[in-house]
N, C-alpha and C positions, 0 to 999 in steps of 0.2 A: 805159220810164222814163228810159233814157239819152238817147233822142232828145228827150224833153220837157225834160230837164236842159239840153241844148244850147240849146234855144229860150229857156229862162229866163236862161241865161248871156248870150245875145246881147241880150236885152231889158233886163235889170237891171244887167249888168256886175258884175265882182268888186270887192269892197271891199278885200280883202286882196291885196297884191302880193307873192306868194311869190318868193323868189330862186332856189330850187332845186326841181325836181320829179324824183323818183326812182321808177321803175317796175320792179318785178321780174317775172319770167316774161313778158317782153314778146313772146315768140314766140306767145303765146296771144291776142294782140290782135285784136279784130274791127274791121270798118270803122266801126261805131257807136262803139266805144270810142276808136278813133283820132281820129274827128271831135271827140269830147268833149275828149280830151287836147289836140288842136290848138287848140281854142277857148280853153282855159285858157292855153296858151303864148302865143297872140296877145295876150291881155289882160294878161299879167304880164311878158312878155319874160324869163321865168325860164330859167335854164340847165337843160337836160334830160339826165338820165342814165337809160338803159335797159339792163337786164340780161336776157339770155335765151340760149337754146340751141335752134337750129332742129332739132337731132337729137331733141329731146324735145317737139316740137309734136304733140300727140295729142288735141286738143279741137276738131276741126273741127265736130263736132255742136253745139257751143255758139256757132258763128259765127266761130271763129278763121280768119283769112285770113293764111296764112304769108307771102304776098307783101309784106305790110306790114313784116314783119321783114327779109326778104331784100333789100328795096329801101330800107333805112333811109337810106342816103346820098343816095338820090334824093329822098326826102321832106324830109330835113334836110341841105341841101347843104353847110353849114359844119361838118358832124359829123366825128368821128374814131372809128375802131373799134379797140378793144383786145381782143386774144384771150387768154383764160386757157387755158394749155396744160397746166398741171400738175393732176393729179388724185391724190387721196390715199386713195380708197376701193378702186378695182379694181387687180388686178395688171396689169402691162403686157401680158402675154400675152392676157388677156381683152380688153383695149382694142384690141389688134391685130385680133382677130376682129370685135368689135362695130363698131369704127371702119371697117374695110374693108367690112363688110356694109352699113352705112348710107350710105357714100359711093359705093356703086354707082349711087345716084341722083345724077346729075351736077348736079341742081338744089340739092342740099344744099351748104352751105358746106364747103370743104376745111379740115380741122383735123388737126394731128398732136399727139395727146395724149400726155403723158409721165407715167409713174409710177415711183417708186423701189421699189415692191413687186413681187416676182416669184414666180410659182407656175408650174411647168413646164407642166402641163396643167390649167388651171382650169375647163375645160368638159368635163363627163362626159355622154355620150349613153348612156342606159340603155334598151336595147330589151327590152320585155316586154309582151305583149298582155294579161296579167292585170293590170289597172290597180290593183286593191286590193293585190295581192301586191307589185307594184312599189313603191308608196308605202311600204308597211310595211318592205320591205327597205331602202330608202334611209334612212328615218327611223332605223332601228336602226344602220345603218352610218355615218351622218353624226354622230350624237349624241356619241360619245366625244370628238370633236375640235371640237365646236361648242356654244357657249352658247345661241345663238339660231338658229332655223330659220324661214324664210318660204316658204310654198307659194304660187305665183303661177299663175293661170289666165287664160284669155281672157274668160270670162264668169262671172257670179255663181254659176251653178249647177254649174260644172265639177267642183267638189270632191266632189259627191255621187256621181259615178261612180268615185271613188277611195277611198271609205271604206265600212266596213260596221259591224256592231253592236259591234265592238271599239273603235270611236272614240267619244269623248265631246266634247261642246261645252259650254263654260261661259264666259259673259261674253265671247264672241267668240274664245275660245282653244280650239283643238282639242287633244285629247290622245289618245295611244295608247301603252299599255305604259309609262306614266310619262314619255313624251316629249311635250313641248308645242310647238305651232307655230301661227302665224297664217296664215289663208288670205285672200288679197287678189286682186282682179283686177289686171291689168297697169296699168289706169288708176289705180286706187286706190293702187298701190304707188309711184307717182311721188313723188319727194322723200324716200322712205324708204330704209333700208339694213338689212342683216342679215348675220350671220356667214356663213351659207350659204343658198342658195336652191334650191328645187326647182320646175321649170316643168312644168305638166301641160297636157293637151289640145293639145299641139303636133302636131296631126294635119291631114291633108288632107281636110277636109270643110267643109260650109257654115258651121258654127259653130265650126270649129277655129281654128288659128292659122297662117296668116292667116285671118281671117273672110272668108267669101265672100258674106255677106248683102248684098242690094241696098240701096242707100241710100234712105231714105225721101224721098218727093218734097217733103215740107215743108222739108227742108234747103235746097232751092233758094231759099227765101224769106229765109233768114238768111245764106247764104254762096254767093257766086258763084265761089269758088276751085275750080278743077278739078285733079284729080290729073294730074301731069305724068309720072309713072313708075308702073308696075304695083304695086299694093298699097303705094303711097307711105306712107300714114299707118300701115298695119299694120306696115310695116318699122320705122318710128319707135317704135311700141308694143313691138315685139319687142326693139329696142335698149334701151328703158327697162327691160324685164323682165330682160334679160341683165345689166345694169349695177347691179342692186340689191344684188349680193353684195359682201362685203368679201374673200371668199376664192374659193369655188368655186360654180358653178351646175350643178345636176344636171337634165338634161332627160329626162323619161320619153317614149320614142319608140315608135311603133307599127311593127311589121314589115310590116303589111298596108296602111296608108295613111299613109306617111311624109310629113310636111309639106315643102313646097317650100323652106321656110326652112332646115330641117335638111339637105336635100340640098345647099343652097348653102354653109352654113358648114362642112360636112364637108371642103371643099376645103382648109381650113386645118388639116390633119391633125397638124401639128407641135404644135398647141396643144390638141388634143382627144383625150380618151380614150374609146374605144368599148367598152361592156360589154353583152354579149348574154346574156339568160337565157330559158329556155324557159317 
């Protein structure tokens, strides 16, 4: 449809000459979308403003080509880049961990984010191999100091391994012992925020976090971008999950198959609390 739109634009030309074109979430641009945008710019001579964050580029399966974002000044040679460095959601200590984690990939843009909010240890690693018991425990212990709780997993079905008959589901809201929470995948959580967040299925297996599923061959037809760093997009997805919280993020960890992401962030021990239960 977009390709056909480009052909129509070239054949019939635009009647409206817009002065400004503004695009949000520009990090998710595909080559097809870029060609469409470029054709409009050529015909209108409009000023172009793009807003985006390469740390949150997580839609490669839709055709997103991150190189279009990273090489912005190459495609638009008279352009200027302005960096937003202040964040108002996360505590600085969480940003320190998440930021260092994502920037291990040297192909990500370097940013030094600043927050005036401070929490000494905003990341809690909770080790418990009984998944249902772990989620119940955290829900009961977070609730007194939290108005809202969001549970985030890697896949749609992850939540079913962490609940039993004591949980109820009504209109997309789960409840346990009068405690309500939303369950979302990391993809669906993007753009949202919550008082406190619980991450589940952060384990080392094929459908864990990071996911080790092989990419479908059909993706090659919509995207030629190749990962330049191990688990590149999975790292960005984990960054998105970590930064949904306004306060603390609780990660249910396995003692038997600990995620490589957990092993990595544990190095920032000054910002992380470790809690182990049998």
